[in-house]
N, C-alpha and C positions, 0 to 999 in steps of 0.2 A: 256725795262729795261735791259734784258739780252744782247741785241746787244750793248747797250751803255757800259755796263760793259766789254764786250769783247773788244770793241774798246779801252777802257782805258788800259786794261791789255795788249793788243797787242802792243800799243805804248810803254808801260813801258818795256816789254820784248824785243822789238826791240833794245832798248837802253842798257838794263842791262843783256840780255841773248843772245847777238850776238854769232856768231860762235866762235869768238875769246874768248869771256868770257866763253863759254861752255868748250872749250879746256883747259883753265886755271883751271877752277873749278874742272873738272873731274880728273885732275892730282894731286889734293890736297888730303891728307888723309881723311879730313872730307867730301869732295865732294861738297862743296858749299861755297859761298861768304857770310860771316856774315853780311856785310854791305847791300847787296841785300836782305837778309832775314829780316833784321831790317826794311828796307824800305817797303817791302811787307806787314809787319804787321802794321807799324805805319802810313804809307801814304795811303795804299790801303785797309787795313783790311782783307787781303786775308786769313790769318791763321784762322780767326774767322768767316768765312762765314756761317757755319752751327751751330756755337755755339750760343745758345740763348742770347738775349740781357742782361738778368739778370746776365750772367756770363761774360759780356764784349765783346760778339760777335755781329755780325750784324743780326743774326736770320733769315738768308735766307735759301733756300732749295737746293735740289739736282739738280734742273734745272740750277740754277745760278752757283753752284759748277761745274757742268759738262761743262758749257760754258767756265768757267775759265780754267778748265783742258784741254779743246780743244786747247786753246791758248798756254798753257804750253807745250803741246805735239808738237805743231807746231814749237816752238823754242827750244825744248829739254832742258827745264829748269833743271839745276843741283841744286837741293835743296831737303831737307827732307820733301817736301810738301805732297806727297801722304800719307806717314806714319803719319805725324803730323796733317794734316788738313782734311784727309779723314778717315783713319782707326781708329785712336784713339778716336776722338770725336764721330764718329758714334757708336763705341762699347760702350763708356761711356753713351751716351744718351739712347741706347737700353737697357742697364742694369738697368737704372732708379735708381741708387744709389745716393740719394741727397747729401750725405756727400762727395762721390768721385767726383761728378760733381762740387761741390763748391770748392773742393781742387785742381782740375787739369784743368778744362776748362778755367778759367780766364788766367792762364799761357799759355795755348795753344793759346788762342785768341790774347794775347799780343805779341806772338813770343818769350817769355822768356823760354818756355818749348818746347823742341823737344821731341816728343812722338812717340811710335810705338806699334804695336801689334806683339807679338811673339807667333806664332801658329804652324808652321810646324817644324818637327823634322828631323832626319837624312835621313829618307826615302823620305821626301818631300811630303808625302801623305796628302790629305785634307779630314777630316772627324772626327766625334766624336770618333770613335774607334781608330784613329791614335794618339790620345793624350795620352802619357805615362809618361810625366814628373810628378813626384810625389810631392804632397803637403801634409805636415804633420803638425797638430796642436801641439804647445808646450806651456809651461807655459807662455812664453813671446810673443806669437804670432805664425804666420804661418811661415814654412820654406819650401823652394823649393829645390829639387835635381833632376838633369837631364840636358838635353841639348835641345836647339832649333837651327834650322838652317835656312839659307836663310831669315833672319830677315831684312827687309828694314831699313836701317839707324840704325841698332842695336848697332853699335860701337860708335855712337855719341849721342844716345838718352838719355835724362835726365829722362824720364819716360818710363818704359817697362810694357805694359799690357800683362802679361804672362798667357797663357791658360794652365792649369794644371789639373791633376786628383787627387782628394782627395777621401776619403772613401765614400763621398756622391755623387760623380760623377764629371763631368767637371765643373770647376770653373775658374774665372778670378782673377788674383792677380796683384796688383800694386807693382812694384819693382823699386827702385831708381837706376840710372845708376852707382852710386858709392857704391852700397850695398856690404857688405862683402860676400865673396864666389862667386862673379860673375866675370867671365872671359869673355871678349869680344874680338873676333878676326875678323878683317875685311877680307872678302873673296875676292880672285881674281875673277873678273867677266869679261865676254866678253864685256858686255855693261858698259863701264866706267862711263857713265852718271848717273847710278843708283846704289848706294852702298848697299851692303848686308853684313850681319855678322853672325857668329856662336856664340851662347851664351852657356856657361857652368855654371851651378849653383850648388853649393855644400853647402847645409844647409844655403841657402840664405834667409834672412828675407824678408817677403812680407806682404802686407795688402790685405785681402780679399775684393773684390768688389762685392757688392750685395750678394744674398743668396748663400750658399755653394751648389754645385751640380746642379744648375739650369741655368748655363750660356750658354749651347750650343745653344738654340734657338736664343739668341741674337747674338752669334758668327756666326751662319749660316746666319742670315739676314744681318749681316755686310758684309759677303762674297758676298752675292748677290748684295748689293749696291756697294761694292768696284769693282766688276766685271763690272758693268755698268759704273762707273766713269772711270775705266781704258779704257773701250771702247771709251769713249769720248776723252780721251787723245790720244788713237791710231788714232782716226779720224783726229785730228789736225796734227799729224805726217804724216799721209798718204796724207793729203791735201798739206802739204809743199813739200813732195816728188814729187807729181804730178806737183806742180808749178815749181820746179827745173827742171824737165824733159822738160816741155813745154818751159821754158825760154831758155834752152840749144838748143832745137830743132829749135828755131827761129834764133839763131845766128851761130850755127855750120854749115859750108858749106862743101858739097862734090859734086864733078862734077859740080861746079859752081852754086850750088843752096842750100838753107837751107835744112837740112835733114828733117825738119818738113814738107816739101812739098812732101816727098815720102810716098806712101800709107802705107807701112809697119809701119812707125813711127806713122802715123796718127792713125792706128788701135791700136797700143800699147797705145797711149795716151788716145784714146777713151775708151779702156777697163779699163784703170786706173781710168778714170773719173767715169765710171759706178760703180766701186768698192767703190770709195770715197763717192759718193752720197748715195749709199746703206748703207755704214757704218754710215753716218750721220743720216739717217732716223732711223736705228736700235738704235743707241745710244740715240737719242733724245726721242724716245718712251720709252726706258729704263729709262732715266732720269725722265720722267713723272711718270712712275710706281714707281720709288724709292721715289719721292717726296710725292706720295700718300700712300706709303707702302701698296699697294693693293694686292689682291690675284694673280695678274699676275706677280708680281715682280720676283719670283723664276724662272719661265719658261722663261720669257723675258731675265733675266740676263744670263742664260745658252745659249740661242740662240744668244744674242748680243755678248757675249764674244767670243764664238766659231767662229762666222762669222767675226767679226772685227779683230780677231787675224790672221785668214787666209788671209783676204783681205789686211791687213797692210803688211804682208809678200809679197804678190803678187805685190803690188804697189812699194815697195822698190826694189824688184828684177827687175821689169820692168824699174824703174828709172835708175838703174845701166846699164841696157842694152842700153837704149837710150843714155847714156853718153859715152858708149864704154870704151876704155882703161882708160880714165881719171877717170871714176867712180870707179875704183879699187884702186886708189891712196890714201895714207894717207892724203894728203893735201886737197882733196875734201871732203865735208861733207856727201857724199852719204853713206859712210860706217857707220857713226854715226847713221843714221836713220835705216839702215839695222840691226845694232846691237840692237837698241832700239826695233825694231819690233820683233827680236828673243827673247829678255828678256821679253817683254810684253806678248808674246805668251804663255810662260810657267808660268808666274806670276799668282797666284790665280787659277792655273789649266789650262792645255793645252786644245786645242779644242776637243780632243778625250774624255777627262774627262767630259767636259761640255755637249757634245752630249750624253754621257752615262747617265748623270744626267737628261738631258732633256727627253730622251727616257723613263727613269724610272718614271719621273713626269707625263708624259702623258699616262702612262700605256702600253708602247710598250714592 
């Protein structure tokens, strides 16, 4: 089933997320093509993959979602998919707030709501203690004051799930993209294919999701699942980078023969292949752990994200070396994959962060 789904998504993205389409979308303020987004929802049901059927989704799991993300990473899809179809529904489901699920999941599944999770602040740190944005109860509901940074698709999201600190602890609040007191600023990013934003909230109205002060376990698990899903996306990008290198090595000639016939190039491509296959093994094991929500998830997530981040960087750098001078030009797609590798490496925590978390988890 997963392979059939991958094949359908791959064919769709070859047509709608070509290199030309990616370059057009990444230069727009929103960072995506609304027509493609609509097709993804209405024809393929991609936004609702992990949304339960009762809320208009397809009710599938993280193995299927990871398989789809692998194809999206392969083609560098420019769309608010990771924020809307991975982060937001995962957090909503983990919080187990029936009212919030009924209010937001159907719109996410239909593609009518672009959603995201606003967690990190100006320092970029990840952790319960790093949440300082304040939530205060008032006579007419909750109000949020503070800022969030590096929020995926935060400048275009219709729904912001903001992680804030109230008197009771860390909680999650739903904020509309048009709420009063909310200022959204698109950030300049090295990776133009993935948009980020800074949010400033000043006495902004918000709706509490689930119980006050009890949200961090759900946020923490969401981060583990998201790290695995990002690793699946990284695997697809690394596979495409390897394919580009091999294709070029077959046709580029020096000294009257294809450069792929030289031992040095063969070794480079072989080392890239080892990294890609290892990434796929790690990511798929992580996808299984995420689908089961088992006790291995946290350690597997840290291991997978740290390894796949480093491996993706290695493969994209080697791809550029195989291409030589042309690999450094704007016209060639190599730099797009290198930039995505860089941004994915630090998204949700860099390898050093995850190795530290892993070491702590296993008692080192």
